[in-house]
SEKE-267178 format. One record per residue (C-alpha): residue in one letter; x, y, z. Coordinates in steps of 0.2 Angstrom, whole numbers, padded with zeros to 4 digits, always signed. Each point is the difference from the previous one (the first is absolute). Layout:
<atoms>
AXYZ
...
</atoms>
This chain:
<atoms>
M-0520+0110+0083
T+0010+0006-0015
P+0014-0008-0008
N+0017+0006-0001
H+0006-0012-0014
E-0013-0004-0020
S+0011-0011-0013
K-0008+0003-0018
T+0010-0013-0008
H-0005-0012-0012
L+0003-0018+0005
T+0018-0004-0003
M+0001-0007+0017
K+0017-0014-0002
A+0017+0006+0004
T+0015-0005-0006
S+0008+0003+0018
R-0003+0008+0017
R+0008+0017-0008
T-0006+0000-0018
F-0020-0003+0013
L+0005+0013+0010
Q+0004+0012-0014
T-0017-0004-0012
G-0015+0011+0004
L-0008-0014+0014
S+0012+0005+0013
A-0011+0012+0005
A-0014-0009+0002
S+0003-0021-0001
T+0013-0001+0008
V+0002-0010+0016
A+0012+0009+0013
F+0007-0015+0010
S+0017-0011+0002
G-0009-0016-0001
C-0001-0018+0010
G+0007+0008+0015
S-0007-0002+0017
T-0014+0006+0006
H+0005+0011+0011
A+0012+0005-0015
A-0016+0006-0011
Q-0009+0008+0016
Q+0014+0012+0001
Q-0003+0006-0018
S-0003+0017+0000
S-0001+0001-0017
A-0016-0009-0004
R-0010+0000-0015
C-0017-0006-0007
L-0013+0007-0012
D-0015+0009+0004
Y-0014-0013-0005
G-0015+0012+0000
Q+0010+0011-0014
S+0011-0013-0010
F-0006-0005-0018
V+0004-0008-0018
C-0007+0012-0012
N-0001-0009-0017
T+0000+0011-0016
A-0007-0009-0013
A-0014+0013-0010
F-0015-0015+0002
N+0005-0002+0017
S+0010+0010+0010
V-0006-0010+0013
R+0007+0005+0020
M+0004-0013+0013
W+0004+0000+0017
I+0014-0008+0008
E-0002-0012+0012
S+0015-0007+0006
R+0017+0000-0006
T+0015-0014-0001
T+0016+0004-0003
I+0013-0015-0006
M+0017+0001+0003
D+0011-0011-0011
P+0020+0002+0007
Q+0009-0012-0014
A-0010+0007-0016
G+0003+0021+0012
T-0021+0002-0004
R-0011+0007+0014
T-0018+0003-0009
D-0017+0004+0007
Y-0018-0007-0004
F-0015+0011+0002
Q-0013-0009+0002
C-0018+0008-0003
G-0018-0003+0007
S-0013-0011-0005
C-0014+0004-0012
K-0013-0008-0008
S-0001-0007-0021
E-0009+0013-0008
R-0006+0008-0014
T+0010+0017-0001
F-0010+0013-0008
A-0013-0010-0003
P-0021+0010+0000
R-0004-0014+0012
D+0002-0015+0009
L+0015+0004+0005
F+0006-0016+0010
N+0003-0016-0009
E-0011-0014+0004
D+0014-0012+0000
N+0008+0009+0012
Y+0017+0000+0011
D+0014+0010+0009
F+0012+0010-0012
M+0017+0005+0011
P+0016+0007-0011
I+0016-0002+0006
F+0013+0013-0007
G+0022-0002-0003
D+0013-0002-0010
G-0009+0004-0015
R-0014-0012+0003
V-0017-0001+0007
L-0004-0018+0009
I-0022+0000-0002
I-0008-0011+0011
R-0017-0006-0002
R-0010-0008+0012
R-0014-0010-0004
A-0013-0008+0011
A+0008-0016-0010
V+0019-0007-0002
H+0005+0004-0018
D+0015+0002-0010
A-0001+0020-0005
Y+0003+0003+0020
R+0018+0007-0005
Q+0004+0010-0014
I+0017+0010-0002
K+0002+0014-0014
R+0009+0014-0001
M-0006+0016+0006
E-0001+0011-0016
D-0011-0014-0009
V-0013+0004+0017
W-0005+0016+0000
G+0014+0010-0005
K+0016+0002+0005
P-0006+0005+0022
V+0008+0014+0008
L+0002-0001+0021
R-0009+0013+0014
L+0010-0006+0013
R+0000+0012+0016
E+0008-0002+0016
P-0008+0005+0018
A+0007+0016+0006
V+0004-0008+0019
I+0007-0019+0001
T+0000-0006+0020
E+0006-0018+0001
M-0009-0010+0013
D+0012-0008+0009
T-0010-0005+0016
W-0016-0005+0004
E-0006+0015+0008
K+0003+0009-0018
V-0010-0011-0007
R-0014-0003+0013
D+0001+0020-0002
A+0001+0001-0018
T-0014-0008-0003
A-0013+0007+0012
A+0006+0015-0007
G-0006-0005-0015
I+0018+0005-0009
P+0004-0010-0015
I+0011-0016+0000
V+0010-0009-0014
T+0006-0014+0004
Q+0018-0005-0008
T+0005-0020+0000
E+0017-0004-0005
L+0006-0020-0007
L+0014-0007-0006
N+0006-0015-0005
A+0014-0008+0003
E+0004-0013-0011
T-0004+0014-0014
G+0004+0015+0007
L-0016+0009-0005
R-0007+0014+0010
A-0018+0006+0001
I-0008+0015+0009
V-0019-0002+0001
E-0008+0017+0003
C-0018+0003+0003
P-0011+0014+0010
C-0008-0009+0014
K-0021-0004-0004
T-0001-0011+0016
M+0008+0004+0017
N-0001-0010+0015
I+0003+0005+0020
S-0001-0010+0013
H+0001+0014+0018
P+0002-0017+0010
K+0014-0009-0010
R+0008+0016-0008
M+0000-0006-0015
Y-0003+0004-0015
Q-0006-0011-0016
V+0000+0006-0018
D-0011-0008-0014
T+0001+0008-0016
G-0001-0002-0021
P+0001-0006-0012
V+0019+0004-0003
A+0010-0005-0013
L+0011-0016+0008
P+0015-0006-0011
D+0006-0016+0000
L+0020+0003+0003
T+0004-0019-0001
R+0007+0003-0018
R+0002+0011-0012
Y-0016+0003-0014
D+0003+0005-0017
P-0012+0012+0002
Q+0004+0004+0017
I-0017+0009+0002
E-0006-0022-0004
S+0006-0001+0019
L-0016+0013+0008
S-0014-0010+0007
L-0015+0010+0008
A-0001-0005+0020
F-0003+0009+0016
V+0013+0004+0014
A-0002-0002+0018
F+0012+0000+0015
N+0000+0007+0018
A+0020-0002+0003
P+0016+0010-0009
D+0006-0017-0007
I-0013-0010-0008
A-0014+0002-0015
Y-0012-0012-0001
F-0007+0000-0017
V-0020-0007-0010
T+0002-0002-0015
D-0011+0001-0018
S-0002-0020-0005
P-0008-0010-0009
T-0012-0010+0014
P-0012-0013-0002
I-0018+0000+0009
T-0006-0014+0003
T-0019-0007+0005
A-0003-0015+0007
G+0019-0007-0001
K-0001+0004-0017
E+0011+0011-0011
V-0017+0012-0008
A+0013+0018-0008
T+0016+0008+0003
I+0002+0018+0001
H+0011+0014+0008
H+0004+0003+0016
Y+0011+0005+0012
S+0003-0015+0006
K+0018-0004+0001
L+0008+0002+0016
S+0019+0006+0003
N+0012+0007+0010
F+0017+0004+0001
P+0015+0014+0012
A-0002+0015-0004
T+0005+0019+0007
N-0018+0008+0001
R-0001+0019+0001
L-0016+0010+0004
L-0001+0020-0007
A-0011+0011+0006
L-0005+0013-0013
G+0002+0015+0014
Q+0005+0006+0017
L-0006-0010+0015
</atoms>
């Protein structure tokens, strides 16, 4: 699929205002063009839906010792009307701990999942070992990790909003890539977020005329309070929904392992369940 937009800007993803944000180089590729937490019907009538083409979007780092390119796996946009900011966070694909460019024995023996989330001049690095440990989360400045990163964001040439079960059914059967957007609002803090990701698993029930999304990981923000830095509010989660107005999450959390009634270890596992009122959108990357 030929993209119609590409961003090559450096990762400076925080805008002081909505107007300032739209004037930056990010607006062509990373602005989510929706009017807010309106009704589901209003969201379905949007004609200017935008999303990333996740098969072709990357964070390209620039350090000479390792100009590592990382595939973008999800995007979380947090909007704070009180501060007048709208900030994109890009969660990249997980890899394993490795001895980069070594002559042999490339994987570390004490291995763990390694995942970065980029945004607002910082990188949240998550290291998921077999057991819970103190270095699970680490926040660094972007330039201190792999040099100043550059976004390579691409949008699909055609986006079709799927506002009926028939459209979801047909796009699923045709093998058309699907992107989901889950918009969340915390009424007390006023914080809003849009969690966007490629739909990796779609369930279709013909007798029930239902669909069900199940995909992840995504970067789920805690909107109950303002974090400093904001990137600290993000946690890894999977999202599921089968209706336009509620989303379910299972979040990576310390989880006890018990044997014969005794706790023998604590690991990181997707075990914390939650659900929130939401505006869910389904976007097909192509014509139905």
